[in-house]
C-alpha positions in Angstrom: -85.7 -6.4 55.2 -82.5 -7.7 53.5 -82.6 -9.7 50.3 -79.9 -10.7 47.9 -80.5 -9.2 44.4 -78.8 -10.2 41.1 -77.4 -7.3 39.1 -78.6 -6.5 35.6 -75.4 -5.4 33.9 -72.9 -7.4 36.0 -74.7 -10.6 36.9 -73.3 -10.7 40.4 -75.3 -10.7 43.7 -75.6 -7.8 46.1 -77.5 -7.6 49.4 -79.9 -4.7 49.5 -82.4 -3.4 52.0 -85.9 -3.8 50.5 -89.0 -1.8 51.3 -92.4 -3.0 49.9 -94.9 -0.2 49.1 -98.4 -0.6 47.7 -97.3 -0.3 44.0 -93.5 -0.7 44.1 -90.5 -2.5 45.7 -87.7 -0.1 46.6 -84.2 -1.2 47.4 -81.4 0.6 49.2 -77.6 0.2 49.4 -76.0 -0.3 52.9 -72.9 1.8 53.2 -70.7 1.8 56.3 -73.4 -0.1 58.3 -76.1 2.5 57.4 -78.9 2.6 54.9 -78.4 5.3 52.2 -81.2 7.9 52.2 -82.2 7.5 48.5 -83.1 4.1 46.9 -80.7 2.4 44.6 -83.5 1.2 42.5 -87.2 0.4 42.3 -89.3 -2.4 40.9 -92.8 -1.3 39.7 -95.3 -4.0 40.6 -98.1 -3.0 38.2 -98.3 -5.8 35.7 -95.6 -7.9 37.4 -95.7 -11.7 37.4 -94.1 -13.6 40.3 -92.5 -17.1 40.3 -92.0 -18.7 43.7 -90.2 -21.0 44.2 -87.9 -20.1 41.3 -85.5 -23.0 40.5 -83.4 -21.4 37.7 -80.2 -21.3 39.9 -79.1 -24.7 41.4 -77.1 -23.1 44.2 -79.8 -20.7 45.2 -83.0 -22.6 46.0 -84.7 -19.8 47.9 -85.3 -17.4 45.0 -88.3 -15.3 44.0 -88.4 -14.1 40.4 -90.3 -11.0 39.4 -90.9 -10.2 35.7 -92.1 -6.7 35.1 -94.6 -5.8 32.3 -91.5 -4.5 30.3 -90.1 -8.1 30.6 -87.3 -7.2 33.0 -86.4 -10.1 35.3 -85.5 -9.5 39.0 -84.1 -12.4 41.1 -84.4 -12.0 44.9 -82.9 -14.4 47.4 -84.2 -15.0 50.9 -82.6 -16.7 53.9 -85.2 -19.4 54.6 -88.3 -21.0 53.0 -90.5 -19.3 55.5 -89.1 -15.8 54.7 -89.3 -16.5 51.0 -92.9 -17.6 51.2 -93.8 -14.5 53.4 -92.2 -12.1 51.0 -93.8 -13.8 48.0 -97.3 -13.6 49.6 -96.9 -9.9 50.5 -95.5 -9.0 47.0 -98.3 -11.0 45.3 -100.8 -9.1 47.6 -99.4 -5.8 46.4 -99.5 -6.8 42.8 -103.2 -7.7 43.1 -104.0 -4.9 45.5 -106.9 -3.8 43.3 -108.4 -7.3 43.3 -109.4 -8.2 46.9 -110.9 -11.6 45.9 -107.5 -12.8 44.6 -105.8 -11.6 47.7 -108.3 -13.4 49.9 -107.7 -16.6 47.9 -103.9 -16.3 48.3 -104.3 -16.0 52.1 -106.7 -18.9 52.2 -104.3 -21.1 50.2 -101.4 -20.2 52.5 -103.4 -20.8 55.7 -104.8 -24.1 54.5 -101.4 -25.7 53.9 -100.4 -27.3 57.3 -98.8 -30.5 56.0 -95.2 -30.0 57.2 -95.4 -27.9 60.4 -94.1 -30.7 62.6 -91.7 -32.3 60.1 -88.0 -31.4 59.9 -86.6 -31.6 56.4 -83.1 -32.2 57.8 -84.4 -35.2 59.7 -86.0 -36.7 56.6 -82.8 -36.3 54.6 -80.7 -37.8 57.4 -83.1 -40.9 57.3 -82.8 -41.0 53.5 -79.0 -41.3 53.8 -79.2 -44.3 56.2 -77.4 -47.2 54.7 -79.9 -49.8 55.9 -83.3 -48.1 56.0 -82.7 -45.1 53.7 -83.6 -44.7 50.0 -81.8 -47.1 47.7 -79.4 -45.5 45.3 -78.8 -47.0 41.8 -77.0 -46.2 38.6 -79.4 -45.0 35.9 -79.2 -44.3 32.2 -81.0 -41.3 30.7 -80.8 -40.3 27.0 -77.4 -41.8 26.8 -76.0 -40.2 30.0 -75.2 -42.5 32.9 -75.8 -41.2 36.4 -74.5 -42.7 39.7 -76.3 -42.8 43.0 -79.7 -41.7 41.8 -83.3 -42.6 42.7 -86.6 -42.2 40.8 -89.4 -39.9 41.6 -91.8 -42.7 42.3 -89.2 -44.5 44.5 -88.9 -41.4 46.7 -92.7 -41.1 47.0 -92.9 -44.8 48.0 -90.2 -44.3 50.6 -91.8 -41.2 52.1 -95.1 -43.1 52.5 -93.6 -46.3 53.9 -91.6 -44.3 56.5 -94.8 -42.4 57.6 -93.6 -39.0 56.4 -96.7 -38.8 54.2 -100.1 -40.6 54.1 -100.8 -40.1 50.4 -99.0 -39.8 47.2 -100.1 -36.2 46.9 -98.6 -35.4 50.3 -95.4 -37.2 49.4 -95.1 -35.3 46.1 -95.6 -32.0 48.1 -92.9 -33.1 50.6 -90.5 -34.1 47.8 -91.0 -30.8 46.1 -90.1 -29.0 49.3 -86.9 -31.1 49.6 -86.1 -30.0 46.0 -86.9 -26.3 46.8 -84.6 -26.4 49.8 -81.8 -27.9 47.6 -81.6 -31.2 49.5 -82.3 -33.1 46.3 -81.9 -32.1 42.7 -83.3 -33.3 39.3 -80.9 -35.1 36.9 -81.7 -36.1 33.3 -84.0 -34.6 30.8 -87.4 -35.6 32.1 -87.1 -34.4 35.7 -85.1 -31.2 34.8 -87.7 -30.1 32.2 -90.5 -30.5 34.9 -88.8 -27.9 37.1 -89.7 -25.3 34.4 -93.4 -25.9 34.9 -95.4 -22.9 36.0 -97.5 -25.2 38.2 -95.6 -25.9 41.5 -97.5 -29.3 41.9 -95.9 -30.5 38.6 -92.2 -29.6 39.4 -91.5 -32.9 41.1 -92.6 -36.1 39.2 -94.0 -39.2 40.8 -92.6 -41.2 37.9 -90.3 -44.1 37.5 -88.5 -42.4 34.5 -87.8 -39.1 36.4 -84.4 -39.2 38.1 -83.2 -37.4 41.2 -80.1 -37.4 43.4 -78.9 -35.8 46.7 -77.8 -32.2 46.0 -74.6 -32.8 48.0 -73.6 -35.9 46.0 -71.6 -33.8 43.5 -69.9 -31.8 46.2 -68.4 -34.6 48.3 -65.1 -35.0 46.4 -62.4 -33.7 48.7 -58.8 -34.7 49.3 -58.7 -34.0 53.0 -60.4 -36.5 55.4 -59.7 -34.1 58.3 -61.6 -31.3 56.5 -64.6 -33.5 56.0 -64.7 -34.5 59.6 -64.3 -30.8 60.7 -67.1 -29.6 58.4 -69.5 -32.4 59.4 -68.9 -31.8 63.1 -69.7 -28.1 62.8 -72.4 -28.1 60.1 -74.4 -31.2 61.2 -76.4 -29.4 63.8 -80.0 -28.5 63.4 -80.7 -25.0 62.1 -82.8 -23.1 64.6 -82.5 -19.6 63.2 -81.1 -17.9 60.1 -81.2 -14.4 58.6 -79.3 -11.4 57.2 -77.3 -9.3 59.7 -74.6 -6.7 59.3 -71.2 -7.6 60.7 -68.1 -5.5 61.3 -64.9 -7.0 59.9 -62.0 -8.0 62.1 -59.2 -6.4 60.0 -60.6 -3.5 57.9 -63.4 -2.8 60.4 -65.9 -2.2 57.5 -69.5 -3.4 57.6 -70.8 -6.2 55.4 -74.2 -7.9 55.2 -73.8 -11.6 56.0 -76.2 -14.5 56.2 -76.0 -15.9 59.7 -77.0 -19.5 60.5 -77.5 -20.6 64.1 -77.2 -24.4 64.8 -77.7 -26.6 67.8 -76.2 -30.0 68.7 -73.5 -28.8 68.4 -74.1 -25.1 69.0 -72.4 -23.0 66.3 -73.0 -19.7 64.7 -71.7 -19.5 61.1 -71.9 -16.7 58.6 -71.9 -16.8 54.8 -71.2 -14.3 52.1 -74.5 -14.1 50.1 -72.7 -12.6 47.1 -70.8 -15.9 46.6 -72.1 -18.8 44.5 -70.6 -21.5 46.8 -72.7 -22.3 49.8 -69.8 -22.4 52.3 -69.3 -20.4 55.5 -66.7 -17.6 55.4 -66.5 -17.8 59.2 -68.1 -19.2 62.4 -67.4 -20.2 65.9 -68.6 -22.4 68.7 -71.1 -20.8 71.1 -69.9 -22.8 74.1 -68.5 -20.3 76.7 -69.6 -17.2 74.7 -71.0 -14.0 76.1 -73.7 -12.1 74.1 -75.2 -8.7 75.0 -77.0 -5.8 73.4 -75.1 -2.5 73.0 -76.6 0.9 73.7 -77.8 2.9 70.7 -76.8 6.3 72.1 -73.4 7.0 70.7 -70.8 4.6 69.2 -69.7 1.9 71.6 -66.0 1.3 72.1 -64.7 -1.1 69.4 -67.3 -0.1 66.8 -66.1 1.9 63.8 -68.3 4.0 61.5 -71.6 5.8 61.8 -73.7 2.7 62.2 -77.5 2.6 62.2 -77.9 1.1 65.7 -79.5 -2.2 67.0 -76.0 -3.5 67.8 -75.1 -6.6 69.8 -71.8 -8.1 70.7 -70.6 -11.7 71.0 -67.4 -12.5 72.9 -66.0 -16.0 72.3 -64.2 -18.0 75.0 -61.0 -17.1 73.1 -61.8 -13.4 73.7 -62.6 -12.7 70.0 -65.2 -9.8 69.8 -67.9 -9.9 67.1 -69.9 -6.7 66.5 -73.2 -7.4 64.8 -76.1 -5.1 63.7 -79.7 -6.2 63.4 -82.3 -4.5 61.3 -84.5 -3.6 64.3 -84.6 -3.8 68.1 -87.0 -6.6 68.0 -84.8 -8.7 65.7 -81.8 -8.0 68.0 -83.8 -9.3 71.0 -84.7 -12.4 69.0 -81.1 -13.2 68.1 -79.8 -12.6 71.6 -82.6 -14.8 73.1 -81.8 -17.6 70.6 -78.1 -17.5 71.2 -78.0 -17.1 75.0 -79.3 -20.6 76.0 -76.6 -22.2 73.7 -73.6 -20.5 75.4 
């Protein structure tokens, strides 16, 4: 599948097609909407160590870090927490392929964690923002630095328990860690920031009255246009129901680029992001109301499509008669996207 990979020489981000084998991870370049036949590179898994979640980049909370036995670091970014955890489990299984007991333990740990299946992180954050019942924000001083609109680790744990999102402090810490992993909240100050470097995931969020945190969006809310804020909120406030990497044909140059697509409901919008950019802002998107979505035949190149593409194409026509040509990685994925979009049109 597609993952974003940070370059080694130029530290930019590129989307590559990854193939996991028993002893290595191969990655391929996508050119003109088609996977190149030879891999662009490979990561040897023998002696690798894996870090997941990796919190070294504030704007990229869905990272996996691989360190090879020659001390080369690879940073891989996924589209969702579920995708990240699935890749991490499979890669870890390949690393320990010669140690079946460790692999069994990994699967047992994954399958035993059922805490948050029915809890929406977006709903929790929305409740946290509530002016009357949400978490109380205060000014705090840490090592000489003054922070506005912060809350302590123990205050968040208390709030999660009192609002029935968790029944114990351990569950609340786990939930708070996931909010941090998904970049809904972030650590500020020395104590909480240093904790994120811990190798133990259970120690990355601190249930402590001296550890400070704030909403990750707090530092991004400065804008001069009130209309722009209203426009963004109306489009981006919907619940995310599906997201993933797809290949999209451009409107002007008709070239093919990998984009991260995010499907939201209430209101129903489909946005797409450039995964090579640091800022987490859509580069395009449209309302799904009145749209038509359909699969395109794989035999030959359909009208309107440029280049020798791989296949698995589908088309969305907006109510303003704008045509979007999109390529999935498989027929099954194409069906999943079409079935998710159709009810929202």
